[in-house]
MIDOSE-1310 file (N, C-alpha, C; in nm, 2 decimals, decimal comma, always signed):
residues 179
mlfa	-15,65/-0,12/-20,54/-15,56/-0,06/-20,66/-15,55/+0,08/-20,65; -15,62/+0,15/-20,59/-15,63/+0,29/-20,58/-15,53/+0,33/-20,49; -15,52/+0,25/-20,38/-15,40/+0,26/-20,32/-15,28/+0,27/-20,36; -15,27/+0,17/-20,42/-15,17/+0,12/-20,51/-15,10/+0,23/-20,60
ltav	-15,18/+0,28/-20,69/-15,19/+0,40/-20,77/-15,14/+0,53/-20,69; -15,20/+0,54/-20,57/-15,17/+0,67/-20,49/-15,00/+0,66/-20,44; -14,97/+0,54/-20,42/-14,84/+0,51/-20,36/-14,74/+0,54/-20,47; -14,77/+0,52/-20,62/-14,66/+0,48/-20,70/-14,68/+0,66/-20,72
vlfs	-14,77/+0,72/-20,75/-14,79/+0,88/-20,75/-14,71/+0,93/-20,65; -14,72/+0,93/-20,53/-14,65/+0,98/-20,40/-14,50/+0,95/-20,43; -14,43/+0,84/-20,44/-14,34/+0,80/-20,45/-14,25/+0,86/-20,57; -14,31/+0,89/-20,71/-14,27/+0,92/-20,83/-14,27/+1,06/-20,77
scen	-14,37/+1,14/-20,72/-14,33/+1,27/-20,71/-14,23/+1,36/-20,61; -14,19/+1,21/-20,51/-14,09/+1,22/-20,43/-13,96/+1,21/-20,49; -13,94/+1,16/-20,56/-13,81/+1,12/-20,66/-13,82/+1,27/-20,73; -13,88/+1,31/-20,81/-13,89/+1,41/-20,87/-13,85/+1,55/-20,82
dlka	-13,92/+1,54/-20,68/-13,87/+1,68/-20,57/-13,73/+1,63/-20,56; -13,68/+1,54/-20,50/-13,56/+1,52/-20,46/-13,46/+1,56/-20,56; -13,49/+1,53/-20,70/-13,40/+1,57/-20,83/-13,41/+1,69/-20,82; -13,50/+1,76/-20,81/-13,52/+1,94/-20,83/-13,46/+1,98/-20,70
iqki	-13,45/+1,92/-20,61/-13,39/+1,99/-20,46/-13,21/+1,98/-20,51; -13,17/+1,84/-20,55/-13,03/+1,81/-20,58/-12,99/+1,92/-20,71; -13,08/+1,96/-20,80/-13,09/+2,05/-20,91/-13,03/+2,19/-20,85; -13,13/+2,22/-20,76/-13,11/+2,34/-20,70/-13,00/+2,36/-20,62
saqe	-12,96/+2,26/-20,52/-12,85/+2,26/-20,43/-12,72/+2,27/-20,54; -12,67/+2,20/-20,65/-12,59/+2,19/-20,73/-12,55/+2,35/-20,80; -12,67/+2,41/-20,80/-12,67/+2,56/-20,84/-12,61/+2,64/-20,75; -12,67/+2,63/-20,64/-12,61/+2,72/-20,52/-12,47/+2,67/-20,49
vskp	-12,42/+2,57/-20,51/-12,27/+2,56/-20,48/-12,20/+2,63/-20,56; -12,24/+2,63/-20,70/-12,17/+2,69/-20,78/-12,17/+2,86/-20,80; -12,26/+2,91/-20,70/-12,25/+3,05/-20,71/-12,15/+3,10/-20,57; -12,10/+3,20/-20,61/-11,99/+3,25/-20,51/-12,04/+3,32/-20,37
vstt	-11,95/+3,30/-20,29/-12,00/+3,31/-20,15/-11,94/+3,45/-20,10; -11,84/+3,53/-20,20/-11,84/+3,66/-20,14/-11,80/+3,73/-20,28; -11,83/+3,83/-20,29/-11,81/+3,94/-20,41/-11,71/+4,07/-20,36; -11,61/+4,08/-20,43/-11,52/+4,19/-20,37/-11,52/+4,29/-20,51
tgld	-11,55/+4,43/-20,51/-11,51/+4,53/-20,60/-11,40/+4,61/-20,54; -11,35/+4,66/-20,64/-11,19/+4,76/-20,63/-11,09/+4,68/-20,59; -11,08/+4,55/-20,61/-10,97/+4,44/-20,53/-10,88/+4,53/-20,55; -10,78/+4,51/-20,44/-10,64/+4,60/-20,41/-10,55/+4,51/-20,32
iits	-10,48/+4,44/-20,37/-10,40/+4,34/-20,29/-10,26/+4,36/-20,29; -10,19/+4,37/-20,19/-10,04/+4,38/-20,19/-9,96/+4,27/-20,12; -9,89/+4,22/-20,20/-9,80/+4,13/-20,11/-9,66/+4,13/-20,11; -9,61/+4,11/-19,99/-9,50/+4,13/-19,94/-9,40/+4,01/-19,87
dssk	-9,25/+4,02/-19,90/-9,15/+3,93/-19,83/-9,08/+3,99/-19,74; -9,04/+3,96/-19,62/-8,98/+4,05/-19,50/-8,99/+4,19/-19,56; -9,11/+4,25/-19,52/-9,15/+4,38/-19,52/-9,12/+4,46/-19,66; -9,08/+4,37/-19,78/-9,07/+4,46/-19,91/-9,20/+4,41/-20,01
vkfh	-9,25/+4,49/-20,04/-9,35/+4,48/-20,12/-9,26/+4,40/-20,26; -9,36/+4,31/-20,30/-9,32/+4,22/-20,40/-9,42/+4,23/-20,52; -9,53/+4,24/-20,48/-9,66/+4,25/-20,59/-9,77/+4,31/-20,55; -9,85/+4,39/-20,63/-9,98/+4,45/-20,65/-10,08/+4,41/-20,74
ltsp	-10,16/+4,33/-20,68/-10,26/+4,30/-20,75/-10,40/+4,35/-20,74; -10,46/+4,42/-20,85/-10,57/+4,49/-20,88/-10,68/+4,46/-20,96; -10,79/+4,44/-20,93/-10,93/+4,42/-21,02/-11,03/+4,48/-20,99; -11,12/+4,52/-21,11/-11,25/+4,57/-21,04/-11,34/+4,48/-20,98
lmle	-11,33/+4,35/-21,01/-11,41/+4,24/-20,97/-11,37/+4,12/-20,93; -11,39/+4,07/-20,80/-11,36/+3,93/-20,79/-11,45/+3,87/-20,72; -11,49/+3,71/-20,76/-11,57/+3,63/-20,70/-11,51/+3,51/-20,66; -11,53/+3,50/-20,52/-11,51/+3,38/-20,44/-11,56/+3,24/-20,42
ynek	-11,55/+3,15/-20,45/-11,61/+3,02/-20,44/-11,54/+2,91/-20,35; -11,61/+2,92/-20,23/-11,52/+2,82/-20,10/-11,51/+2,67/-20,19; -11,63/+2,65/-20,22/-11,65/+2,49/-20,26/-11,52/+2,45/-20,37; -11,53/+2,55/-20,46/-11,44/+2,48/-20,57/-11,26/+2,57/-20,53
hyqe	-11,28/+2,62/-20,43/-11,14/+2,69/-20,38/-11,06/+2,78/-20,48; -11,14/+2,87/-20,55/-11,08/+2,96/-20,63/-11,15/+3,13/-20,61; -11,07/+3,21/-20,67/-11,14/+3,33/-20,69/-11,13/+3,38/-20,84; -11,21/+3,45/-20,88/-11,22/+3,45/-21,02/-11,24/+3,61/-21,03
mpkg	-11,19/+3,65/-21,16/-11,16/+3,78/-21,17/-11,20/+3,84/-21,32; -11,34/+3,80/-21,32/-11,41/+3,79/-21,47/-11,41/+3,93/-21,54; -11,39/+4,06/-21,49/-11,34/+4,19/-21,55/-11,19/+4,22/-21,56; -11,12/+4,12/-21,55/-10,98/+4,17/-21,56/-10,87/+4,17/-21,43
vkit	-10,76/+4,18/-21,47/-10,65/+4,19/-21,35/-10,57/+4,25/-21,38; -10,48/+4,31/-21,31/-10,36/+4,36/-21,32/-10,27/+4,32/-21,20; -10,15/+4,28/-21,26/-10,05/+4,25/-21,15/-9,89/+4,33/-21,17; -9,88/+4,39/-21,06/-9,73/+4,46/-21,08/-9,64/+4,42/-20,99
syda	-9,53/+4,39/-21,01/-9,41/+4,35/-20,95/-9,30/+4,46/-20,95; -9,24/+4,44/-20,83/-9,13/+4,53/-20,77/-9,00/+4,45/-20,75; -8,89/+4,53/-20,75/-8,79/+4,50/-20,72/-8,74/+4,51/-20,56; -8,63/+4,48/-20,51/-8,58/+4,51/-20,38/-8,58/+4,66/-20,34
nrkq	-8,57/+4,76/-20,44/-8,58/+4,87/-20,41/-8,69/+4,96/-20,43; -8,80/+4,89/-20,44/-8,93/+4,90/-20,45/-8,96/+4,99/-20,60; -8,87/+4,95/-20,69/-8,90/+5,01/-20,82/-8,97/+4,91/-20,90; -9,08/+4,95/-21,01/-9,18/+4,85/-21,05/-9,06/+4,79/-21,16
dgei	-9,05/+4,68/-21,16/-8,98/+4,59/-21,27/-9,06/+4,48/-21,37; -9,17/+4,49/-21,35/-9,27/+4,40/-21,44/-9,41/+4,43/-21,43; -9,52/+4,41/-21,50/-9,67/+4,39/-21,51/-9,72/+4,29/-21,61; -9,85/+4,27/-21,53/-9,88/+4,17/-21,61/-10,06/+4,22/-21,62
taey	-10,11/+4,21/-21,74/-10,24/+4,28/-21,73/-10,34/+4,15/-21,81; -10,46/+4,11/-21,78/-10,55/+4,00/-21,88/-10,68/+4,06/-21,86; -10,78/+4,01/-21,96/-10,93/+4,05/-21,94/-10,98/+3,97/-21,83; -10,91/+3,83/-21,79/-10,97/+3,75/-21,74/-10,87/+3,67/-21,65
girr	-10,91/+3,64/-21,51/-10,81/+3,58/-21,41/-10,89/+3,50/-21,35; -10,81/+3,36/-21,29/-10,87/+3,27/-21,19/-10,72/+3,26/-21,07; -10,75/+3,28/-20,97/-10,65/+3,21/-20,87/-10,69/+3,10/-20,79; -10,62/+3,01/-20,84/-10,65/+2,87/-20,77/-10,58/+2,81/-20,65
enen	-10,66/+2,83/-20,55/-10,58/+2,82/-20,41/-10,51/+2,68/-20,40; -10,57/+2,58/-20,38/-10,53/+2,44/-20,38/-10,40/+2,43/-20,47; -10,38/+2,47/-20,58/-10,27/+2,45/-20,69/-10,17/+2,55/-20,67; -10,20/+2,68/-20,60/-10,12/+2,80/-20,60/-10,07/+2,84/-20,71
iiel	-10,19/+2,86/-20,80/-10,16/+2,90/-20,97/-10,24/+3,03/-20,98; -10,21/+3,12/-21,06/-10,28/+3,24/-21,11/-10,29/+3,22/-21,26; -10,40/+3,20/-21,28/-10,46/+3,15/-21,43/-10,50/+3,28/-21,53; -10,42/+3,35/-21,59/-10,48/+3,46/-21,68/-10,51/+3,43/-21,81
rrnv	-10,62/+3,49/-21,88/-10,67/+3,45/-22,02/-10,73/+3,59/-22,11; -10,72/+3,56/-22,22/-10,77/+3,73/-22,30/-10,68/+3,82/-22,29; -10,61/+3,84/-22,41/-10,56/+3,96/-22,42/-10,44/+3,98/-22,31; -10,35/+3,87/-22,28/-10,27/+3,86/-22,16/-10,15/+3,97/-22,23
vakn	-10,10/+4,07/-22,16/-9,98/+4,12/-22,20/-9,89/+4,17/-22,06; -9,77/+4,08/-22,10/-9,65/+4,10/-21,97/-9,54/+4,20/-22,01; -9,52/+4,27/-21,95/-9,37/+4,35/-21,96/-9,30/+4,37/-21,86; -9,14/+4,33/-21,90/-9,03/+4,35/-21,76/-8,97/+4,44/-21,78
aqge	-8,86/+4,45/-21,71/-8,76/+4,57/-21,70/-8,72/+4,58/-21,77; -8,67/+4,49/-21,86/-8,58/+4,50/-21,99/-8,64/+4,56/-22,08; -8,75/+4,60/-22,07/-8,82/+4,64/-22,21/-8,88/+4,54/-22,31; -8,89/+4,43/-22,27/-8,95/+4,35/-22,33/-9,12/+4,32/-22,29
tfks	-9,20/+4,30/-22,43/-9,32/+4,26/-22,39/-9,38/+4,12/-22,46; -9,46/+4,07/-22,38/-9,51/+3,94/-22,41/-9,65/+3,93/-22,44; -9,69/+3,88/-22,52/-9,86/+3,88/-22,56/-9,89/+3,75/-22,61; -10,02/+3,69/-22,51/-10,09/+3,54/-22,55/-10,20/+3,58/-22,50
delf	-10,29/+3,45/-22,54/-10,43/+3,47/-22,47/-10,42/+3,38/-22,35; -10,33/+3,35/-22,30/-10,33/+3,26/-22,17/-10,17/+3,28/-22,12; -10,19/+3,27/-21,98/-10,06/+3,29/-21,92/-10,08/+3,23/-21,77; -10,00/+3,11/-21,72/-10,02/+3,04/-21,59/-9,89/+3,11/-21,52
wdmg	-9,94/+3,15/-21,37/-9,80/+3,15/-21,28/-9,81/+3,07/-21,16; -9,74/+2,98/-21,16/-9,72/+2,90/-21,05/-9,64/+2,95/-20,95; -9,69/+3,03/-20,86/-9,66/+3,08/-20,74/-9,57/+3,00/-20,68; -9,60/+2,86/-20,65/-9,52/+2,81/-20,56/-9,37/+2,77/-20,62
kkti	-9,37/+2,75/-20,75/-9,26/+2,70/-20,83/-9,19/+2,82/-20,90; -9,25/+2,93/-20,85/-9,19/+3,05/-20,90/-9,17/+3,06/-21,07; -9,26/+3,00/-21,16/-9,26/+3,00/-21,29/-9,38/+3,04/-21,34; -9,36/+3,14/-21,45/-9,45/+3,17/-21,54/-9,45/+3,11/-21,70
ysnk	-9,55/+3,08/-21,72/-9,57/+2,99/-21,87/-9,69/+2,99/-21,95; -9,66/+2,97/-22,07/-9,80/+2,98/-22,17/-9,79/+2,85/-22,27; -9,89/+2,78/-22,30/-9,87/+2,67/-22,38/-9,95/+2,71/-22,53; -9,98/+2,84/-22,54/-10,09/+2,88/-22,65/-9,96/+2,94/-22,74
pvql	-10,04/+2,99/-22,86/-9,92/+3,09/-22,93/-9,89/+3,22/-22,85; -9,74/+3,28/-22,86/-9,69/+3,38/-22,83/-9,62/+3,49/-22,89; -9,64/+3,60/-22,85/-9,56/+3,69/-22,92/-9,44/+3,74/-22,81; -9,31/+3,75/-22,88/-9,23/+3,84/-22,78/-9,16/+3,97/-22,82
sfad	-9,17/+4,10/-22,80/-9,14/+4,18/-22,85/-9,03/+4,26/-22,78; -8,90/+4,27/-22,85/-8,78/+4,33/-22,76/-8,78/+4,47/-22,80; -8,70/+4,54/-22,70/-8,69/+4,74/-22,72/-8,63/+4,75/-22,84; -8,57/+4,68/-22,93/-8,51/+4,71/-23,05/-8,59/+4,67/-23,18
gtil	-8,71/+4,64/-23,13/-8,79/+4,63/-23,24/-8,83/+4,47/-23,27; -8,72/+4,41/-23,26/-8,74/+4,25/-23,30/-8,85/+4,20/-23,24; -8,94/+4,11/-23,31/-9,06/+4,05/-23,26/-9,01/+3,87/-23,28; -9,06/+3,81/-23,16/-9,03/+3,65/-23,17/-9,18/+3,61/-23,20
ygtg	-9,20/+3,47/-23,26/-9,33/+3,40/-23,22/-9,31/+3,28/-23,17; -9,39/+3,22/-23,13/-9,38/+3,08/-23,07/-9,49/+3,00/-23,04; -9,48/+2,87/-23,00/-9,61/+2,81/-22,96/-9,64/+2,80/-22,82; -9,55/+2,84/-22,73/-9,55/+2,85/-22,61/-9,42/+2,91/-22,55
antn	-9,41/+2,92/-22,43/-9,30/+2,98/-22,32/-9,31/+2,99/-22,20; -9,20/+2,99/-22,13/-9,19/+3,01/-22,00/-9,07/+3,08/-21,93; -9,06/+3,14/-21,84/-8,99/+3,24/-21,78/-8,97/+3,21/-21,60; -8,93/+3,31/-21,55/-8,91/+3,29/-21,40/-9,01/+3,45/-21,37
esmy	-9,03/+3,46/-21,23/-9,09/+3,56/-21,18/-9,05/+3,72/-21,22; -8,93/+3,70/-21,26/-8,90/+3,86/-21,32/-8,94/+3,87/-21,46; -8,97/+3,74/-21,50/-9,00/+3,76/-21,68/-8,88/+3,78/-21,74; -8,77/+3,72/-21,70/-8,63/+3,78/-21,76/-8,54/+3,65/-21,75
pwti	-8,49/+3,57/-21,83/-8,52/+3,55/-21,95/-8,62/+3,46/-21,99; -8,69/+3,47/-22,11/-8,80/+3,41/-22,16/-8,76/+3,30/-22,26; -8,83/+3,20/-22,25/-8,74/+3,06/-22,33/-8,89/+3,05/-22,38; -8,89/+3,04/-22,56/-8,97/+3,04/-22,66/-8,95/+2,91/-22,73
kntt	-9,10/+2,83/-22,72/-9,10/+2,72/-22,78/-9,10/+2,73/-22,91; -9,04/+2,63/-23,04/-9,07/+2,67/-23,19/-9,06/+2,81/-23,23; -8,94/+2,89/-23,17/-8,92/+3,01/-23,22/-8,92/+3,05/-23,38; -8,99/+3,14/-23,41/-8,98/+3,20/-23,54/-8,98/+3,36/-23,56
gqip	-8,94/+3,43/-23,63/-8,92/+3,54/-23,64/-8,77/+3,62/-23,71; -8,79/+3,73/-23,70/-8,68/+3,77/-23,79/-8,59/+3,86/-23,70; -8,48/+3,82/-23,66/-8,36/+3,87/-23,57/-8,25/+3,99/-23,65; -8,27/+4,13/-23,64/-8,15/+4,20/-23,70/-7,99/+4,16/-23,64
vnqn	-7,92/+4,16/-23,74/-7,78/+4,10/-23,72/-7,70/+4,24/-23,77; -7,61/+4,28/-23,66/-7,51/+4,39/-23,66/-7,44/+4,38/-23,81; -7,41/+4,47/-23,91/-7,35/+4,44/-23,98/-7,22/+4,43/-23,95; -7,15/+4,49/-23,85/-7,02/+4,49/-23,80/-6,97/+4,38/-23,74
fgq	-7,06/+4,31/-23,71/-7,02/+4,18/-23,61/-6,90/+4,11/-23,68; -6,77/+4,08/-23,58/-6,69/+4,02/-23,59/-6,58/+4,12/-23,62; -6,62/+4,24/-23,63/-6,48/+4,35/-23,71/-6,42/+4,40/-23,58
């Protein structure tokens, strides 16, 4: 009887130990494998600068194949003449390697060369398809003061023109139109 009781205690403690090890192992997998401070990446194509990405902190996770920028991110784009033609800032960002997508969240602001300013709490940049889109409420402000609202938006990498879903807002009309 004592032998059977000892065997039960040993097997149950092994099972508990195994569960504890699995729990610790799962926590270790979710930890970043590298931490970068003062991130500064320049992307070029045919020796021409296309994008400049900066972030105060980047955490890289190998198991999940993504890089997280929990303290904000800034992406500046340049035209063929190395002139800045756009900028996106956000309080939080994730680059998903396998999907080739950058996901931006919280206070996302994007400005293009035409002077338009896009605002939302979310923005996705599909680098493979070269498209930028949001499925959250958006605001688009134009240089002339016009402000449009919508339930989502999409555009290309130059961020012009924007297509806004379910657009509302006031658009000024020139009084001399048609004369």
